[in-house]
ZAFIMAR-913548 format. One record per residue (C-alpha): residue number from 1; residue in three letters; chain; y, z, x. Coordinates in nm, 3 decimals, decimal comma. Example, Ala and Ser with C-alpha at 12.3 -4.5 7.8 and 13.67 -1.06 7.14 Angstrom:
[pt 1; "ALA"; "A"; [-0,450; 0,780; 1,230]]
[pt 2; "SER"; "A"; [-0,106; 0,714; 1,367]]
This chain:
[pt 1; "MET"; "A"; [0,000; 0,000; 0,000]]
[pt 2; "ALA"; "A"; [0,338; -0,104; 0,145]]
[pt 3; "MET"; "A"; [0,583; 0,174; 0,222]]
[pt 4; "LYS"; "A"; [0,881; 0,181; -0,011]]
[pt 5; "GLY"; "A"; [1,210; 0,100; 0,166]]
[pt 6; "PHE"; "A"; [1,479; 0,366; 0,191]]
[pt 7; "LEU"; "A"; [1,817; 0,453; 0,341]]
[pt 8; "PHE"; "A"; [1,850; 0,789; 0,516]]
[pt 9; "SER"; "A"; [2,185; 0,929; 0,630]]
[pt 10; "SER"; "A"; [2,287; 1,262; 0,783]]
[pt 11; "VAL"; "A"; [2,529; 1,430; 1,020]]
[pt 12; "PRO"; "A"; [2,528; 1,286; 1,374]]
[pt 13; "ASN"; "A"; [2,524; 1,620; 1,559]]
[pt 14; "ILE"; "A"; [2,356; 1,958; 1,502]]
[pt 15; "LEU"; "A"; [2,408; 2,262; 1,723]]
[pt 16; "CYS"; "A"; [2,148; 2,530; 1,645]]
[pt 17; "GLU"; "A"; [2,185; 2,839; 1,863]]
[pt 18; "LEU"; "A"; [2,261; 3,209; 1,827]]
[pt 19; "GLY"; "A"; [2,628; 3,264; 1,914]]
[pt 20; "SER"; "A"; [2,712; 2,894; 1,883]]
[pt 21; "SER"; "A"; [3,008; 2,951; 1,647]]
[pt 22; "THR"; "A"; [3,219; 3,037; 1,953]]
[pt 23; "LYS"; "A"; [3,177; 2,676; 2,072]]
[pt 24; "VAL"; "A"; [3,349; 2,515; 1,773]]
[pt 25; "GLY"; "A"; [3,681; 2,485; 1,956]]
[pt 26; "GLY"; "A"; [3,530; 2,290; 2,243]]
[pt 27; "LEU"; "A"; [3,352; 2,058; 2,001]]
[pt 28; "MET"; "A"; [3,668; 2,000; 1,800]]
[pt 29; "LYS"; "A"; [3,855; 1,919; 2,122]]
[pt 30; "THR"; "A"; [3,603; 1,644; 2,202]]
[pt 31; "LEU"; "A"; [3,673; 1,500; 1,856]]
[pt 32; "GLY"; "A"; [4,041; 1,464; 1,947]]
[pt 33; "SER"; "A"; [4,189; 1,732; 1,725]]
[pt 34; "LYS"; "A"; [4,486; 1,940; 1,841]]
[pt 35; "TYR"; "A"; [4,558; 2,143; 1,526]]
[pt 36; "VAL"; "A"; [4,264; 2,283; 1,330]]
[pt 37; "MET"; "A"; [4,255; 2,427; 0,979]]
[pt 38; "VAL"; "A"; [3,970; 2,674; 0,918]]
[pt 39; "VAL"; "A"; [3,871; 2,681; 0,550]]
[pt 40; "THR"; "A"; [3,697; 3,001; 0,434]]
[pt 41; "ASP"; "A"; [3,699; 3,278; 0,173]]
[pt 42; "PRO"; "A"; [3,869; 3,621; 0,169]]
[pt 43; "GLY"; "A"; [3,541; 3,815; 0,194]]
[pt 44; "LEU"; "A"; [3,440; 3,648; 0,521]]
[pt 45; "ARG"; "A"; [3,791; 3,689; 0,661]]
[pt 46; "LYS"; "A"; [3,776; 4,061; 0,582]]
[pt 47; "LEU"; "A"; [3,433; 4,094; 0,746]]
[pt 48; "GLY"; "A"; [3,573; 3,940; 1,064]]
[pt 49; "LEU"; "A"; [3,319; 3,656; 1,066]]
[pt 50; "VAL"; "A"; [3,594; 3,397; 1,104]]
[pt 51; "ASP"; "A"; [3,749; 3,568; 1,407]]
[pt 52; "LYS"; "A"; [3,504; 3,433; 1,666]]
[pt 53; "VAL"; "A"; [3,551; 3,080; 1,537]]
[pt 54; "VAL"; "A"; [3,931; 3,112; 1,549]]
[pt 55; "GLU"; "A"; [3,920; 3,269; 1,899]]
[pt 56; "GLY"; "A"; [3,696; 2,987; 2,020]]
[pt 57; "ILE"; "A"; [3,935; 2,724; 1,882]]
[pt 58; "GLU"; "A"; [4,240; 2,888; 2,040]]
[pt 59; "SER"; "A"; [4,066; 2,946; 2,374]]
[pt 60; "ALA"; "A"; [4,001; 2,570; 2,384]]
[pt 61; "GLY"; "A"; [4,379; 2,525; 2,381]]
[pt 62; "LEU"; "A"; [4,402; 2,412; 2,019]]
[pt 63; "LYS"; "A"; [4,638; 2,536; 1,751]]
[pt 64; "CYS"; "A"; [4,460; 2,704; 1,458]]
[pt 65; "ALA"; "A"; [4,551; 2,796; 1,100]]
[pt 66; "VAL"; "A"; [4,328; 2,967; 0,842]]
[pt 67; "TYR"; "A"; [4,310; 2,909; 0,467]]
[pt 68; "ASP"; "A"; [4,108; 3,201; 0,327]]
[pt 69; "GLN"; "A"; [4,146; 3,178; -0,051]]
[pt 70; "VAL"; "A"; [3,842; 2,966; -0,143]]
[pt 71; "ARG"; "A"; [3,658; 3,102; -0,448]]
[pt 72; "GLU"; "A"; [3,303; 3,054; -0,577]]
[pt 73; "ASP"; "A"; [3,283; 2,720; -0,761]]
[pt 74; "PRO"; "A"; [3,631; 2,628; -0,628]]
[pt 75; "PRO"; "A"; [3,872; 2,489; -0,887]]
[pt 76; "ASP"; "A"; [4,038; 2,160; -0,799]]
[pt 77; "SER"; "A"; [4,374; 2,344; -0,795]]
[pt 78; "ILE"; "A"; [4,264; 2,535; -0,482]]
[pt 79; "ILE"; "A"; [4,143; 2,216; -0,317]]
[pt 80; "LYS"; "A"; [4,475; 2,047; -0,386]]
[pt 81; "GLU"; "A"; [4,655; 2,347; -0,236]]
[pt 82; "ILE"; "A"; [4,451; 2,328; 0,086]]
[pt 83; "ILE"; "A"; [4,515; 1,954; 0,109]]
[pt 84; "GLN"; "A"; [4,890; 2,001; 0,053]]
[pt 85; "ILE"; "A"; [4,915; 2,276; 0,317]]
[pt 86; "SER"; "A"; [4,707; 2,079; 0,568]]
[pt 87; "LYS"; "A"; [4,909; 1,760; 0,524]]
[pt 88; "ALA"; "A"; [5,242; 1,946; 0,544]]
[pt 89; "SER"; "A"; [5,132; 2,126; 0,863]]
[pt 90; "GLY"; "A"; [5,010; 1,813; 1,038]]
[pt 91; "VAL"; "A"; [4,655; 1,944; 1,073]]
[pt 92; "SER"; "A"; [4,425; 1,703; 1,260]]
[pt 93; "GLY"; "A"; [4,082; 1,868; 1,217]]
[pt 94; "ILE"; "A"; [3,900; 2,079; 0,958]]
[pt 95; "VAL"; "A"; [3,638; 2,352; 1,007]]
[pt 96; "GLY"; "A"; [3,449; 2,493; 0,708]]
[pt 97; "VAL"; "A"; [3,319; 2,848; 0,759]]
[pt 98; "GLY"; "A"; [3,119; 3,009; 0,480]]
[pt 99; "GLY"; "A"; [2,883; 2,926; 0,198]]
[pt 100; "GLY"; "A"; [2,871; 2,608; -0,006]]
[pt 101; "SER"; "A"; [3,210; 2,660; -0,170]]
[pt 102; "SER"; "A"; [3,403; 2,682; 0,158]]
[pt 103; "MET"; "A"; [3,211; 2,396; 0,318]]
[pt 104; "ASP"; "A"; [3,253; 2,177; 0,009]]
[pt 105; "ALA"; "A"; [3,627; 2,252; 0,014]]
[pt 106; "ALA"; "A"; [3,640; 2,162; 0,383]]
[pt 107; "LYS"; "A"; [3,468; 1,827; 0,323]]
[pt 108; "ILE"; "A"; [3,700; 1,705; 0,052]]
[pt 109; "THR"; "A"; [4,006; 1,835; 0,241]]
[pt 110; "ALA"; "A"; [3,903; 1,649; 0,558]]
[pt 111; "PHE"; "A"; [3,858; 1,331; 0,356]]
[pt 112; "MET"; "A"; [4,178; 1,356; 0,154]]
[pt 113; "CYS"; "A"; [4,382; 1,433; 0,470]]
[pt 114; "GLY"; "A"; [4,244; 1,126; 0,645]]
[pt 115; "ASP"; "A"; [4,366; 0,771; 0,596]]
[pt 116; "THR"; "A"; [4,256; 0,730; 0,233]]
[pt 117; "LYS"; "A"; [4,502; 0,612; -0,032]]
[pt 118; "GLN"; "A"; [4,289; 0,765; -0,309]]
[pt 119; "SER"; "A"; [4,347; 1,075; -0,519]]
[pt 120; "ILE"; "A"; [4,073; 1,333; -0,585]]
[pt 121; "GLU"; "A"; [4,041; 1,197; -0,938]]
[pt 122; "ASP"; "A"; [3,960; 0,853; -0,792]]
[pt 123; "VAL"; "A"; [3,655; 0,978; -0,600]]
[pt 124; "TYR"; "A"; [3,461; 1,189; -0,852]]
[pt 125; "GLY"; "A"; [3,120; 1,023; -0,863]]
[pt 126; "VAL"; "A"; [2,889; 0,852; -0,614]]
[pt 127; "ASP"; "A"; [3,001; 0,628; -0,324]]
[pt 128; "LEU"; "A"; [3,361; 0,592; -0,439]]
[pt 129; "THR"; "A"; [3,522; 0,728; -0,120]]
[pt 130; "VAL"; "A"; [3,717; 0,467; 0,077]]
[pt 131; "GLY"; "A"; [3,867; 0,556; 0,414]]
[pt 132; "ARG"; "A"; [3,806; 0,780; 0,714]]
[pt 133; "ARG"; "A"; [3,837; 1,156; 0,713]]
[pt 134; "LEU"; "A"; [3,972; 1,394; 0,975]]
[pt 135; "PRO"; "A"; [3,729; 1,543; 1,230]]
[pt 136; "LEU"; "A"; [3,507; 1,793; 1,047]]
[pt 137; "ILE"; "A"; [3,278; 2,073; 1,165]]
[pt 138; "GLN"; "A"; [3,074; 2,290; 0,927]]
[pt 139; "VAL"; "A"; [2,961; 2,646; 1,008]]
[pt 140; "PRO"; "A"; [2,737; 2,805; 0,740]]
[pt 141; "THR"; "A"; [2,734; 3,183; 0,695]]
[pt 142; "THR"; "A"; [2,452; 3,186; 0,438]]
[pt 143; "ALA"; "A"; [2,112; 3,016; 0,441]]
[pt 144; "GLY"; "A"; [2,102; 2,839; 0,108]]
[pt 145; "THR"; "A"; [2,329; 2,550; 0,021]]
[pt 146; "GLY"; "A"; [2,259; 2,320; 0,316]]
[pt 147; "SER"; "A"; [2,613; 2,199; 0,254]]
[pt 148; "GLU"; "A"; [2,673; 2,165; 0,628]]
[pt 149; "VAL"; "A"; [2,456; 1,852; 0,633]]
[pt 150; "THR"; "A"; [2,519; 1,702; 0,290]]
[pt 151; "ASN"; "A"; [2,769; 1,441; 0,175]]
[pt 152; "VAL"; "A"; [2,840; 1,620; -0,154]]
[pt 153; "SER"; "A"; [3,141; 1,828; -0,255]]
[pt 154; "ILE"; "A"; [3,126; 2,013; -0,588]]
[pt 155; "LEU"; "A"; [3,451; 2,118; -0,756]]
[pt 156; "THR"; "A"; [3,536; 2,283; -1,088]]
[pt 157; "THR"; "A"; [3,774; 2,082; -1,304]]
[pt 158; "GLY"; "A"; [3,948; 2,194; -1,621]]
[pt 159; "ALA"; "A"; [3,817; 2,519; -1,766]]
[pt 160; "ALA"; "A"; [3,464; 2,511; -1,630]]
[pt 161; "GLU"; "A"; [3,329; 2,160; -1,573]]
[pt 162; "LYS"; "A"; [3,170; 2,089; -1,237]]
[pt 163; "LYS"; "A"; [3,227; 1,748; -1,083]]
[pt 164; "GLY"; "A"; [3,087; 1,605; -0,763]]
[pt 165; "VAL"; "A"; [3,227; 1,380; -0,492]]
[pt 166; "VAL"; "A"; [2,940; 1,206; -0,313]]
[pt 167; "GLY"; "A"; [3,000; 0,971; -0,022]]
[pt 168; "ASN"; "A"; [2,904; 0,919; 0,341]]
[pt 169; "ALA"; "A"; [3,262; 0,990; 0,448]]
[pt 170; "LEU"; "A"; [3,190; 1,356; 0,366]]
[pt 171; "TYR"; "A"; [2,920; 1,400; 0,632]]
[pt 172; "ALA"; "A"; [3,051; 1,633; 0,905]]
[pt 173; "ASP"; "A"; [3,072; 1,544; 1,274]]
[pt 174; "TYR"; "A"; [2,885; 1,865; 1,363]]
[pt 175; "ALA"; "A"; [2,678; 2,123; 1,179]]
[pt 176; "VAL"; "A"; [2,683; 2,447; 1,379]]
[pt 177; "LEU"; "A"; [2,403; 2,695; 1,296]]
[pt 178; "ASP"; "A"; [2,466; 3,047; 1,427]]
[pt 179; "GLY"; "A"; [2,225; 3,304; 1,281]]
[pt 180; "ASP"; "A"; [2,453; 3,586; 1,395]]
[pt 181; "LEU"; "A"; [2,704; 3,488; 1,126]]
[pt 182; "THR"; "A"; [2,444; 3,561; 0,856]]
[pt 183; "LEU"; "A"; [2,353; 3,915; 0,968]]
[pt 184; "THR"; "A"; [2,590; 4,082; 0,720]]
[pt 185; "VAL"; "A"; [2,470; 3,890; 0,413]]
[pt 186; "PRO"; "A"; [2,340; 4,150; 0,161]]
[pt 187; "PRO"; "A"; [1,968; 4,141; 0,068]]
[pt 188; "LYS"; "A"; [2,017; 4,014; -0,289]]
[pt 189; "VAL"; "A"; [2,246; 3,732; -0,174]]
[pt 190; "THR"; "A"; [2,003; 3,649; 0,107]]
[pt 191; "ALA"; "A"; [1,721; 3,631; -0,150]]
[pt 192; "ALA"; "A"; [1,903; 3,416; -0,406]]
[pt 193; "THR"; "A"; [2,046; 3,172; -0,152]]
[pt 194; "GLY"; "A"; [1,705; 3,144; 0,012]]
[pt 195; "ILE"; "A"; [1,543; 3,048; -0,318]]
[pt 196; "ASP"; "A"; [1,826; 2,800; -0,376]]
[pt 197; "ALA"; "A"; [1,732; 2,630; -0,048]]
[pt 198; "MET"; "A"; [1,370; 2,620; -0,164]]
[pt 199; "VAL"; "A"; [1,480; 2,453; -0,490]]
[pt 200; "HIS"; "A"; [1,663; 2,190; -0,284]]
[pt 201; "ALA"; "A"; [1,343; 2,111; -0,096]]
[pt 202; "ILE"; "A"; [1,118; 2,109; -0,405]]
[pt 203; "GLU"; "A"; [1,354; 1,884; -0,600]]
[pt 204; "ALA"; "A"; [1,399; 1,649; -0,302]]
[pt 205; "TYR"; "A"; [1,019; 1,620; -0,277]]
[pt 206; "THR"; "A"; [0,990; 1,532; -0,647]]
[pt 207; "SER"; "A"; [1,315; 1,338; -0,703]]
[pt 208; "LYS"; "A"; [1,255; 1,044; -0,936]]
[pt 209; "PHE"; "A"; [1,436; 0,756; -0,765]]
[pt 210; "LYS"; "A"; [1,514; 0,817; -0,397]]
[pt 211; "LYS"; "A"; [1,217; 1,020; -0,271]]
[pt 212; "ASN"; "A"; [1,126; 0,889; 0,076]]
[pt 213; "VAL"; "A"; [0,897; 0,966; 0,368]]
[pt 214; "LEU"; "A"; [1,167; 1,124; 0,585]]
[pt 215; "SER"; "A"; [1,305; 1,352; 0,315]]
[pt 216; "ASP"; "A"; [0,943; 1,449; 0,237]]
[pt 217; "VAL"; "A"; [0,883; 1,563; 0,597]]
[pt 218; "LEU"; "A"; [1,205; 1,765; 0,596]]
[pt 219; "ALA"; "A"; [1,132; 1,920; 0,255]]
[pt 220; "ARG"; "A"; [0,785; 2,034; 0,361]]
[pt 221; "GLU"; "A"; [0,909; 2,188; 0,686]]
[pt 222; "ALA"; "A"; [1,200; 2,350; 0,501]]
[pt 223; "LEU"; "A"; [0,956; 2,517; 0,261]]
[pt 224; "ASN"; "A"; [0,733; 2,624; 0,549]]
[pt 225; "LEU"; "A"; [1,023; 2,796; 0,729]]
[pt 226; "LEU"; "A"; [1,184; 2,945; 0,419]]
[pt 227; "SER"; "A"; [0,863; 3,084; 0,273]]
[pt 228; "LYS"; "A"; [0,763; 3,243; 0,606]]
[pt 229; "ASN"; "A"; [1,101; 3,408; 0,661]]
[pt 230; "ILE"; "A"; [1,252; 3,500; 0,325]]
[pt 231; "ARG"; "A"; [1,066; 3,831; 0,277]]
[pt 232; "ARG"; "A"; [1,123; 3,924; 0,644]]
[pt 233; "VAL"; "A"; [1,495; 3,867; 0,628]]
[pt 234; "VAL"; "A"; [1,543; 4,043; 0,294]]
[pt 235; "SER"; "A"; [1,358; 4,352; 0,420]]
[pt 236; "ASP"; "A"; [1,537; 4,348; 0,759]]
[pt 237; "GLY"; "A"; [1,875; 4,173; 0,761]]
[pt 238; "ASN"; "A"; [1,907; 4,223; 1,138]]
[pt 239; "ASP"; "A"; [1,598; 4,014; 1,217]]
[pt 240; "ARG"; "A"; [1,781; 3,743; 1,412]]
[pt 241; "GLU"; "A"; [1,473; 3,522; 1,451]]
[pt 242; "ALA"; "A"; [1,415; 3,523; 1,075]]
[pt 243; "ARG"; "A"; [1,786; 3,458; 1,013]]
[pt 244; "MET"; "A"; [1,769; 3,148; 1,233]]
[pt 245; "GLY"; "A"; [1,448; 3,040; 1,059]]
[pt 246; "MET"; "A"; [1,623; 3,062; 0,721]]
[pt 247; "LEU"; "A"; [1,928; 2,871; 0,846]]
[pt 248; "LEU"; "A"; [1,712; 2,595; 0,991]]
[pt 249; "GLY"; "A"; [1,501; 2,574; 0,675]]
[pt 250; "SER"; "A"; [1,813; 2,560; 0,460]]
[pt 251; "MET"; "A"; [1,953; 2,280; 0,676]]
[pt 252; "TYR"; "A"; [1,630; 2,077; 0,657]]
[pt 253; "ALA"; "A"; [1,638; 2,115; 0,277]]
[pt 254; "GLY"; "A"; [2,002; 2,001; 0,278]]
[pt 255; "MET"; "A"; [1,914; 1,690; 0,478]]
[pt 256; "ALA"; "A"; [1,631; 1,619; 0,235]]
[pt 257; "PHE"; "A"; [1,822; 1,652; -0,091]]
[pt 258; "SER"; "A"; [2,127; 1,472; 0,046]]
[pt 259; "ASN"; "A"; [1,903; 1,163; 0,056]]
[pt 260; "SER"; "A"; [1,659; 1,241; -0,226]]
[pt 261; "PRO"; "A"; [1,883; 1,415; -0,478]]
[pt 262; "CYS"; "A"; [1,834; 1,735; -0,678]]
[pt 263; "ALA"; "A"; [1,726; 1,722; -1,039]]
[pt 264; "GLY"; "A"; [1,675; 1,926; -1,357]]
[pt 265; "CYS"; "A"; [1,676; 2,278; -1,216]]
[pt 266; "HIS"; "A"; [2,019; 2,225; -1,061]]
[pt 267; "ALA"; "A"; [2,154; 2,059; -1,376]]
[pt 268; "LEU"; "A"; [2,044; 2,361; -1,581]]
[pt 269; "ALA"; "A"; [2,184; 2,603; -1,321]]
[pt 270; "TYR"; "A"; [2,534; 2,451; -1,316]]
[pt 271; "PRO"; "A"; [2,662; 2,575; -1,656]]
[pt 272; "ILE"; "A"; [2,518; 2,922; -1,588]]
[pt 273; "GLY"; "A"; [2,738; 2,936; -1,280]]
[pt 274; "SER"; "A"; [3,051; 2,769; -1,411]]
[pt 275; "HIS"; "A"; [3,067; 2,942; -1,751]]
[pt 276; "PHE"; "A"; [2,914; 3,282; -1,674]]
[pt 277; "HIS"; "A"; [3,009; 3,314; -1,305]]
[pt 278; "VAL"; "A"; [2,652; 3,372; -1,191]]
[pt 279; "PRO"; "A"; [2,614; 3,280; -0,821]]
[pt 280; "HIS"; "A"; [2,467; 2,933; -0,775]]
[pt 281; "GLY"; "A"; [2,154; 3,042; -0,588]]
[pt 282; "LEU"; "A"; [2,069; 3,302; -0,851]]
[pt 283; "SER"; "A"; [2,129; 3,049; -1,132]]
[pt 284; "ASN"; "A"; [1,869; 2,821; -0,973]]
[pt 285; "SER"; "A"; [1,625; 3,106; -0,919]]
[pt 286; "LEU"; "A"; [1,648; 3,205; -1,287]]
[pt 287; "MET"; "A"; [1,558; 2,853; -1,403]]
[pt 288; "LEU"; "A"; [1,306; 2,746; -1,138]]
[pt 289; "PRO"; "A"; [0,973; 2,882; -1,276]]
[pt 290; "HIS"; "A"; [1,045; 2,734; -1,619]]
[pt 291; "VAL"; "A"; [1,146; 2,391; -1,486]]
[pt 292; "LEU"; "A"; [0,831; 2,385; -1,268]]
[pt 293; "ARG"; "A"; [0,608; 2,454; -1,569]]
[pt 294; "PHE"; "A"; [0,787; 2,195; -1,784]]
[pt 295; "THR"; "A"; [0,800; 1,916; -1,524]]
[pt 296; "GLY"; "A"; [0,449; 1,995; -1,400]]
[pt 297; "GLU"; "A"; [0,304; 1,891; -1,735]]
[pt 298; "LEU"; "A"; [0,364; 1,537; -1,611]]
[pt 299; "SER"; "A"; [0,059; 1,454; -1,399]]
[pt 300; "SER"; "A"; [0,253; 1,266; -1,128]]
[pt 301; "ALA"; "A"; [0,479; 1,570; -1,080]]
[pt 302; "ALA"; "A"; [0,184; 1,809; -1,089]]
[pt 303; "SER"; "A"; [0,015; 1,622; -0,803]]
[pt 304; "LEU"; "A"; [0,328; 1,656; -0,588]]
[pt 305; "TYR"; "A"; [0,361; 2,026; -0,669]]
[pt 306; "SER"; "A"; [-0,002; 2,070; -0,568]]
[pt 307; "GLU"; "A"; [0,088; 1,941; -0,220]]
[pt 308; "LEU"; "A"; [0,363; 2,202; -0,186]]
[pt 309; "THR"; "A"; [0,195; 2,510; -0,333]]
[pt 310; "PRO"; "A"; [-0,026; 2,586; -0,027]]
[pt 311; "ILE"; "A"; [0,279; 2,557; 0,199]]
[pt 312; "ILE"; "A"; [0,489; 2,801; -0,003]]
[pt 313; "PHE"; "A"; [0,226; 3,042; -0,136]]
[pt 314; "PRO"; "A"; [-0,084; 2,995; 0,084]]
[pt 315; "GLU"; "A"; [-0,256; 3,319; -0,021]]
[pt 316; "LEU"; "A"; [-0,192; 3,258; -0,391]]
[pt 317; "ALA"; "A"; [-0,313; 2,898; -0,360]]
[pt 318; "ALA"; "A"; [-0,631; 3,013; -0,185]]
[pt 319; "GLU"; "A"; [-0,697; 3,254; -0,470]]
[pt 320; "LYS"; "A"; [-0,588; 3,049; -0,773]]
[pt 321; "GLY"; "A"; [-0,571; 2,687; -0,658]]
[pt 322; "ASN"; "A"; [-0,279; 2,446; -0,624]]
[pt 323; "GLY"; "A"; [-0,188; 2,388; -0,990]]
[pt 324; "PHE"; "A"; [0,180; 2,366; -1,085]]
[pt 325; "GLY"; "A"; [0,145; 2,690; -1,282]]
[pt 326; "VAL"; "A"; [0,049; 2,870; -0,961]]
[pt 327; "MET"; "A"; [0,376; 2,768; -0,798]]
[pt 328; "ALA"; "A"; [0,573; 2,874; -1,107]]
[pt 329; "ASP"; "A"; [0,397; 3,211; -1,113]]
[pt 330; "GLY"; "A"; [0,458; 3,249; -0,740]]
[pt 331; "TYR"; "A"; [0,833; 3,203; -0,781]]
[pt 332; "ALA"; "A"; [0,853; 3,440; -1,077]]
[pt 333; "LYS"; "A"; [0,676; 3,704; -0,866]]
[pt 334; "LEU"; "A"; [0,887; 3,626; -0,556]]
[pt 335; "ALA"; "A"; [1,214; 3,689; -0,744]]
[pt 336; "GLU"; "A"; [1,070; 4,014; -0,876]]
[pt 337; "ASP"; "A"; [0,957; 4,123; -0,527]]
[pt 338; "LEU"; "A"; [1,298; 4,040; -0,382]]
[pt 339; "ASN"; "A"; [1,464; 4,255; -0,648]]
[pt 340; "ILE"; "A"; [1,691; 3,990; -0,799]]
[pt 341; "PRO"; "A"; [1,737; 3,923; -1,174]]
[pt 342; "THR"; "A"; [1,452; 3,735; -1,338]]
[pt 343; "ASN"; "A"; [1,594; 3,650; -1,682]]
[pt 344; "LEU"; "A"; [1,924; 3,535; -1,832]]
[pt 345; "SER"; "A"; [1,989; 3,856; -2,024]]
[pt 346; "GLN"; "A"; [2,003; 4,045; -1,693]]
[pt 347; "VAL"; "A"; [2,308; 3,842; -1,588]]
[pt 348; "GLY"; "A"; [2,496; 3,899; -1,913]]
[pt 349; "ILE"; "A"; [2,399; 3,586; -2,109]]
[pt 350; "THR"; "A"; [2,329; 3,648; -2,479]]
[pt 351; "GLU"; "A"; [2,085; 3,451; -2,691]]
[pt 352; "ASP"; "A"; [2,359; 3,298; -2,906]]
[pt 353; "ARG"; "A"; [2,494; 3,116; -2,596]]
[pt 354; "LEU"; "A"; [2,174; 2,926; -2,514]]
[pt 355; "GLN"; "A"; [2,256; 2,626; -2,732]]
[pt 356; "PHE"; "A"; [2,595; 2,598; -2,561]]
[pt 357; "LEU"; "A"; [2,426; 2,607; -2,219]]
[pt 358; "ALA"; "A"; [2,184; 2,332; -2,324]]
[pt 359; "THR"; "A"; [2,470; 2,113; -2,447]]
[pt 360; "GLU"; "A"; [2,658; 2,158; -2,120]]
[pt 361; "ALA"; "A"; [2,353; 2,100; -1,898]]
[pt 362; "ILE"; "A"; [2,271; 1,766; -2,062]]
[pt 363; "LYS"; "A"; [2,613; 1,640; -1,952]]
[pt 364; "VAL"; "A"; [2,508; 1,669; -1,586]]
[pt 365; "GLU"; "A"; [2,347; 1,325; -1,592]]
[pt 366; "ARG"; "A"; [2,389; 1,275; -1,215]]
[pt 367; "LEU"; "A"; [2,113; 1,535; -1,167]]
[pt 368; "MET"; "A"; [1,921; 1,526; -1,495]]
[pt 369; "ASN"; "A"; [1,837; 1,160; -1,438]]
[pt 370; "ASN"; "A"; [1,648; 1,251; -1,119]]
[pt 371; "ASN"; "A"; [1,398; 1,480; -1,294]]
[pt 372; "MET"; "A"; [1,048; 1,330; -1,300]]
[pt 373; "ARG"; "A"; [0,998; 1,442; -1,658]]
[pt 374; "GLU"; "A"; [1,291; 1,367; -1,890]]
[pt 375; "ILE"; "A"; [1,479; 1,674; -2,012]]
[pt 376; "LYS"; "A"; [1,631; 1,614; -2,355]]
[pt 377; "LEU"; "A"; [1,866; 1,850; -2,538]]
[pt 378; "GLU"; "A"; [1,582; 2,025; -2,720]]
[pt 379; "ASN"; "A"; [1,391; 2,064; -2,392]]
[pt 380; "ALA"; "A"; [1,695; 2,218; -2,224]]
[pt 381; "LEU"; "A"; [1,726; 2,470; -2,506]]
[pt 382; "GLU"; "A"; [1,356; 2,549; -2,476]]
[pt 383; "LEU"; "A"; [1,389; 2,603; -2,101]]
[pt 384; "TYR"; "A"; [1,688; 2,836; -2,145]]
[pt 385; "THR"; "A"; [1,498; 3,024; -2,413]]
[pt 386; "HIS"; "A"; [1,205; 3,077; -2,175]]
[pt 387; "ALA"; "A"; [1,449; 3,194; -1,905]]
[pt 388; "PHE"; "A"; [1,610; 3,433; -2,152]]
[pt 389; "ASN"; "A"; [1,279; 3,585; -2,261]]
[pt 390; "ALA"; "A"; [1,118; 3,598; -1,914]]
């Protein structure tokens, strides 16, 4: 059988090393930047995690400014503010330091401050970006989003609608993985973001249209690393080896889903985050077991899940086999073991809001269309109902 053709794109450079965040200044200098804007959030600034990056930039002889007001699910108003400040200051390079929100903000800022003539509204969607961005380096402080190696920027528009900008111009020049920056991440955040990374890998492996051999290899290795390290790192946040394992696994998953896109679980997670302010990783974790059971009823999806189950839950697979229900049960138990919420009611969502969630999720066609088994409105409501009653 002939191999299906595919296009695979990613960042050109990856620096993976404990303590590597201090080298960002030198890297930015080689990219020709003289004035760098660091984009981050107030929590990380307060923790001092941005300080080493800033010191490294300044010690390389570059001027540095910090924008530290990025919020979870950043509204487009914040993005426009960063762009306005960066343009007015004459910034010539962008560094994102943080989780997905800060790195997504950094991507779109770098692009909009480049030579494009477009507005943000012009580029919502897939492959609509025209022009070159400013030099861009991404430094993740959580192991979950994989945003440092993706070409996607997610913003909140209006009251609570999430929109995506997807384009190769958003790939960074460097992804810098420094496990030391993740040492202060609390156990519950570590757990939820870790499961989010696992969802990225699972959905990349089962994506309906762009699944390919390279993303498959990355997804499998991501799941291998994440499953081996997630319990270790939640029980001991100072385990530097496990922290690096999680960061690397998260990055592999990011490379995979950037080329073989996410699907139904993410589409269902989005309105939970945007309307009820539940962190993105936890939103995915809450929906995952139910989406696995639903999608796994399709035989072609079930056969792919059976390839992943022994990688993620080897002991459970040895005992109960590789069926899709085994993986779903494994994730339900994993969330319980990691002491994070396991149903929608635990995050403040009431039963009368499930229909609203279903209506909102169906609008996320960019992701829903990638699910191997079609999720209609009534299916979405059923899935939310299962997640509510779990």
